[in-house]
C-alpha positions, 0 to 999 in steps of 0.5 A: 287038616281041613279049614274046619279042623284048623279053626277048631284048634284055634278056638279050643286054644283060645278057650283054654287060654281064657279059662287058664288066665281067669283061674290063675288070676282068681286063684292068686288074687285070693292067695294074696289076700288070705295067704300073704302070697307071694311074701309067704314063700319067704317065711318059715315052713312052720309059719306057712303051715300055721297060716294055712291051717288058719285059712284052710277052708279058703286056701284048699279050694284055691289050691285045687283051682290052681291044680286044674289050671296046671292041666289047662296049661298042658292043654293050651300048650298042646293045642298052641303047638298044633296051631303052628304050620310045619315051617317051624317044627322044632321050636314049637315042639321044644316049647311044648315039652316045657309047657307040659312039664310046667303044667304037671309040676303046677298040678302036682305042687298044688295038689300036694299043697293041700297038706303042706305046699312043696314050693320047690315044685312051684319054683320048677313049674315057674322056670319051665313056664318061663322057658315055654313062654320064651320059646313059644314067642321065638317060634311065633317070630320064626313062623311070621304068618300066624302071629304078628311079630310084635306079639312074638317079641311081647312073648319073649319079654313076658318069658323073661319076666316069668323066668325072673319070677322063678328066681325066688328060689335063689332068695329074691327079696320079698319086696322084689318078688312082690313087684314081679308078681304084681306087675309081671304076671299081668303082662304075661297074662295079657300076652296069652290073651292077645294070642287067644284073640289073634287066633280067634281072628285068624282065617284058617284058609291062609293061616295068616293072623291079624296085625297088632295095631293101635286098636290091639294095643289100646284094649290090651293096655286097658286090660293090663291097667285093669289087672294092676289097678288094685296094686296102683290103688293100694 
C-alpha cells in the first residue's frame, strides 16, 4: 500500500473515532437525563417500559443514534486493525473480531430497544468492547512504532474499565455502576481520541507515531475534566 493509501486509512479511522465518541457522549448524556441511565438498568422491566413510554419521543431517536454508533464501532475497528503493520498480525485480528461483535450487538440492542430494551445485548456488547479495547492496547504495545507505549498502556487500563462496566449484568450496585459510567467511560473515550490524534499526526512513510508527551497529557487531561465536569459540579 502506498503512502497515500496509508494516510487515508489513518484519516478515516480518526474520523470514525470522532463521530463515534460524539454520538456515544451525546446519546448517553441524554439517556442519563430522561431515562435515568445507568441506574434504570437495575429497575424492573415494567418500570423501564413505563419510563420509556413517558419519554418515547426523546428516547427513541437517541436509541437510533446509539445504534448508528454501533456501526461506527465496526468501521473504526476495521480501519484501526488495518492501520497496524504486519509485525503483529494476530492481536489486531483477534481485537477486530471482538470490536465487530461489540458493534453488531450494540446496533441490535438499541434497534430492538425502540420497543423494549434487551439489556442482555447491551451487556454482551460492553463485554466485547472491553476485550477489544484491551487487546487493541496490547497490540499497540507489541507494534511499538505506530503508537507510543503510554497510549497502549492507557488502552489496556481503559479496556479493564470497560470490562468492569459490563459487570452490571452480575448485579453491580447502582451507585458503583454510576461511578464507572461517570468516570470510566470518559477515560475510555479520551483514549480513543488520543488514538485518533496520534494517527492524524503519524507520517505514513515510516509509520512511526508521535510520542505522548506533556502537551498531549495536558490536552487529554483537560478533555477528560471537561467530560466529567457535570458529575463534579453535581
